[in-house]
N, C-alpha and C positions, 0 to 999 in steps of 0.2 A: 240736746244732742242733734247731730246732723247739720250743724252750721258749717258752711264751706267758705274758705277765703276766696275772694274774687280775683282771678287772674286769667290769662288767655286759655288755660286748659280747664276752666271751671266745669264745662259740660262733662268732660272725661272724668274729672275728679268727682263730680256728683254721682256718676254711675259707680265709681270705685267705692265711694263712701257708703253707698247702700249695701255693698257686699260686706262692708266691715262694721256695720252697726252691731253693737253688742260684743265686739271682739274682746274688749278688756274685761268683760264680765266673766266669761269662762276661764280666761287667763287667771284672774284674781281668785276665782273659786278653786282652781287647781293648785295655785300657790298656797292658799289657805290650808288645804288638806295636806299638801306635801310638807308644810312647815310644822305640823304637830310635834315631831320629835325634836325640833331644834332647841327649844328652851330647856327641856329636860337634859339633853346632851351637854349643854353648857354647865349644868350643875353636877351631873353624876358621872360624866366620862372620866374626869381626873380621879374622882373618888373610887369608881369601879376599877380604874387602872391600878390604883394602890392596892385594892382588895385582891387583885389577881397577880400582884407582885411587881408592878412597874415602879421604877424609880423616877425622879424628877426629869431626867434626861429622856427616858422612854416615854413619859407623858408628853414631853415636848415633841417627840417624834410622832405621836398621834396627830398632832396639829400640823407639823411640818410636812408629813407625807401627803396630807390632804391638799395643802397649798402647792406642793410640788406637782401633783397631777394637774391641777388647774393651770399652773405655769406652762407645762408641756403641751396642754391641749388647747388653751384659749386662742392662740394665734391661728391654729388650724381650724377650729370651730368658727372663729370670726370670719375667716375667708369663706368657709362653707356656707355661712348664713347669707352672705351676699351672692353666692353662686347658685345655691340650691334652695334658698328660701328659709323661713324661720320655723315653720311648723314641724318638719321632721326632727329638728334638733331639740325642740321643746318636748316633743313626745318621747324621744330617746332619753332625755334627762329624767322625765318622770319614771320611766321603766327602770332606769339605773338607780334612782332613789329607792324604789321598791326592793331592788336587789340588795342595796345597802342595808336596809332595815332587816331583811332576812339574814344577811351575813352577821350583823350585830347580834341577832337573836341566838346564834349558835357559836358565839365567840366567848370562850372562857379562859383564853390565854392571850398573852401580849401580842403574839404574831397574828392572832385572829382579829384583834382590834385594828392592827395595822392594815390588814387586808380590807376590812370594812371601810376604813377611812380612805383607802386608795380608791375603792369603788365610789365612795361618796365624792371624792375629788373629780372623778369622771362625770358623775351626775351633775355636779355643780357647774362644771365648765360648759356643759351642753345647755342646761335648763336656764341658768340665770343670764347668760349672754343672749339667748333667744328671747327671754322675757324682756330684757332691756331694749333689744332691737324692735320687738313688736310694739312696745309702749312708745318708742320714738317714732315708729311708722305711723301710729294711729293718732297720737296726741298732737294738737296744734302747738306752734311755737310759744304762743302766749299762755298756754295752759300746761306746758310740758313738765315743769318742776312739780306742779301739783299732781300730775298723773303718776310720775315716779314715786311721789310721796304716798299715794294711795296704794300702790303695789307694796311698798314697805309696810303700810298699815295692815294689809291683809296677811302678810307673812307674820307680822308680830301677833296679830289676833290668833292665828293658828298656833303659834308658839305658846301663847298664854294658855289656851285651852288644852293643848297637849301636855303642858307642864302640870296642870291640875290633874289630868288623867294619869300622867306618869307617877306623880306622888300618891295618887289614889291607889295605884297598883303596888308601888314600892314600899309604902309605909306598912301595910299589913303583912306583906310577904318578905320584905327585906330586899336589898339590892341584888344579892346573888340569886335568890329564888324568883324574884319578880322580873329580872332582866329579860328572860326569854319570852314569857307571854306578852310582856309589854311591847317588845320590838316585833313580835309576830303580828300584833295588832296594828302597829304603825305600818308594817309592810303591806297588810291588806288594804288599809286606807290609801296608801300610795298607789296601789293598783287601781283603786276606784278613781283617783285623780287622773290617772292615765286614760281610763275609759271615758271619763267626762270630757277631757280635752280632745280625744280622738273623735268624739261625736259632734262637738260644738265649736272647736277653735278653727277658724279659717286661716288660710295663708295670707299674710299681709304684704308680701313682696312677690306676687305671682309671676312677674316678668323677670325674675332674677336670672334665669338661664340665658336670656337674650339681651339683658341690659349691658350697656357699656360700663365697665368698672374703672372709674378714674382713680388714680393714685391719691392717697391722703396727702394733703398739703402740710408739711412739717413747719408750721408757723411757730413763732416764739411762744404764744400762749399755750399751744398744744404741747410743745416740748416741756415747758415749765410744769404744766399740769401733770404730765406723766412722771417727771422727776419727783415732784412733791408726793404724788400718790405712792410711788415706790418707797420713799423714805418713811412716810407715815404708816404705810402698811407694815413695814418691819417694826416700827415703834409700837404700834398697837398690838402686834402679835407677840412682842416680848412679854406682855402682861397676861394675855389670855390664858395660857396653860396653867399658870401658877396662882391665878387670882383666887379661886375657891379655896385652895389649900392655905394660902396666906391668910385669908379672912377667917377661916376656921381656927387657925392657930392664934391669930391676933385677938379675935373677939371671944374665943372659947365657946363657939356655937356650932350647931349642926347644920347640915345642908338644908333641912326643912325650914329653919329660922332664916337662913340666907335667902331662901326662895321667897318668903314673905317680905323681906327687905327689898327684894328685886321688883316686887309687884308695882310700886309707883313708877319705876323706870319703864316697865313693860307697858303700862297704861299710856305713858307719854308716847311711846313708839306706836301704840295702837290707835291713838287719837289725833296726834298733831303733825306728822310729816306732811300730809296733804295741805294743811293750813299754812305751815311754814313754807312749803313749796310755793304756795300762792304768793307769799311775800317775795320770794326769789323771782317769780314771774313778773311781779309788779315793780320791784326796786332793783333788780339785777342779781346776777349769780354771785358776784364777788363779795358784796357786803355780808351775805349770809355765810359764805364759806369762811371768810376771815373771822367773823365774830364767833362762829361755832368752833373753829379750831383754837382760838385764843382761850375760850372758856374751858374747852376740853383739856388744854394744857394745865390750867389752874386746878382742875379737879384731880388730875393725876398726881400732882404734888401733895394734895391733901389726903389721899388714901392712906399712906403709911401712918398718919396721925390719928386715924379713927379710933374711937373708944367705945362706941355704942352702935346698936343696930339702927336706931333712929337717925343718927348721923349718917350711917351708911346708906339708908334709904333716901335721905335728902340728897346726898352726893350723887348717888346713882341716877336719881331723877334729873338732876341738873346736867349730868354727863349725857344722858339720853336726849335732853333738850338740845344740847350742842350738836350732837351728831344728826338728830332729826332735822335740824335746820340746815346743816351743811351738805348732807348726802344727796337730797333731791336736787339742790342747786348744782352740785358737782356733776351729777349724772345728766342733768339738762344741759350743762355747758358742753359735755362731750357731744351730745346730739346737735347743739348749736354750731359747733365747730366743723361738723361734717355733714355730708349730704346723705340722702336715702340709700344710694348705691355704695356707700362707704361705711355705714353704721355698724354692720357686723364686724368688719375689720377694726373700726375705731374702738368699739367696746371691747373687742378682743385685746387690743393693745393696752387699753386703759386697765382692764382687769389683769392683764399680764403684769403690768407694772406693780399693781397691788400684790399680786401673787408672788412675784420675785422677792419683794420685801418680806411678805408673810412667811415665806419658806425658811428664811434665815432667822426671823425674829423669835420664834419659839425656842430654838436651840440656844440663841443668845440669852433669852430671858431665863431659861433653865440654868444656864451656866452662871449668870449673875446672881441668881437666887442662891445657888449652892456655894459659889466661890467668894462673892462679895458680901452678900447679905440679903435677907428677904425684901428689904425696902428698895434695893438698887434698881430693879426693873421699872418701878413706878416713877422714881426720880428721873431715870433715863428717858422714859416715855414723855414725861412733862417737858423736859429740856428740848427734845427733838420737836415736839409739837409747837413750842414757843418759837423756836428758830424758823420753822416752816410758816408760822403765822406772819412773822416779819417779812419773809421772802414773798409770800403771796400779796401782802398789803403793798409792798414796794414795787414789785416787778410784774404782777399779773395784769395784763391789758386785755380786757374782754372786748372783742369786736362788736360792732353794731349788728343787730340781727339782720340776716340777709333775707331778701325776698324769696318766697318759696319757688322752687323750680317746677316745671311741668311734671305732673305725676306725684307731687308732694302736696301736703296741706289738706288731704281728704279726711281730716281728723274727726274723731268722735269727741263730743264734749263730755268730759268726765268729771 
C-alpha cells in the first residue's frame, strides 16, 4: 500500500494518498453489511410475491420499478458525485437501503413490495455509483480491475452470509411469518453500515466543488460500450424475474434446494473477481469482456435443458465465472476512458444504459414466459449475448492507457 506513480505532482499526490490510506477498507465493510439481504431476495422475492397474490407480470414489475428508479436518478447522481463529492451520496445510499429493508418488513401486499423496490432503486443509484467512483479514485490504473473485483467479492460474501441467515429464519418460521423479523434485522444491520461509513470513510474527491468539470469525450469505444451495456442489461433482466419460478417447475424442487445449487456460483463471486480482474489489468479489458460474454451466452442456451440440480450447480458456477471475468474489466474500462473529474458522470451514464435495458427486460421476460413459453426468455438472452460478443470482438477498440493527470494516481494498493 501507499505506492505512488511518479509524475510532476507526486509531492501533492503523496500528501493526498496519506489522507486516503484505508479508504477501500471501510467501503468494503459497509458494502459487506449492506449486501446481506441481496442473496435471499433473489430467491424469495418472486416466491413471496406469488404467496401474496402477484402474477408473473407483477413479479416482473417488482424488478422493473427498481431499475426505473435507477434510470431516473443515475444521471443526476453521477453529476452530483463530480460536483459535491462521493461521500454524501454513499452515506445517503446506505440510509436508503436501511429504509428499504424496513419497508420490506411491513409489506404484505403487492403495492407494498413495489414501494420497497422503489426505495431500493433510490438506494442503489446513490450507493453503487458512489462506490464505483470511490474505487476508481483510489485504485491505480494497473490495479483497477482487481480493485473493482474485490468490491464485488465483498458484496457477494455479504450476500452468502445473509442467505444462510435468511434461510435460518425462514425455514423454521415459513416465508410469511419469517419475512418481517428477517427484514427488520437486515434494516438494523444496514443502519450499522451507515454508522461505520460515517465514522471511517473519507471523501476521495475533496476538491469537487472547485474543480473544472470537462465534458465527457464521446469516443467510439465509449458509445459502443454504452450501447452494448444497454442491450445486455435488457437481455439479462428478461431472465431474472422468472428464473426461480422456472427452475422450481422444471426440476420440481424447492427454494432451499435451489439455494444449495447456487452455492458454488456464490463462491465463485466471493473468491475470484479480484483474481480475474488482475488478468484484465495484465492482458487488457477487451479479452476478458469478450470471453466472459461468449461463455455467458452459451450457458443461457443450456438452462432450458437442465434435468438435475448437479447440472444446475455446474452451469451456475460457469455462468458466475463468465460474469466475474467480464464485470471488473468492464468497470475498469469505464474508468480508463474518463478522468477523475468525469467519473461520477461516466459511471452515471454507464449504469443508466444498463438500467434502461433492465427496466424493459423484466416485462419482456414475463410476457415471453406467459405468451411464448417458459424457455423463450433464456433462448432470447443467449441470442442477444452471442450477437453482442461478436460486436465487441469486431468493433471495440480499447485505447492505450493514458498518463495520469495531476491530482490522479494517489492510489492505494489493494
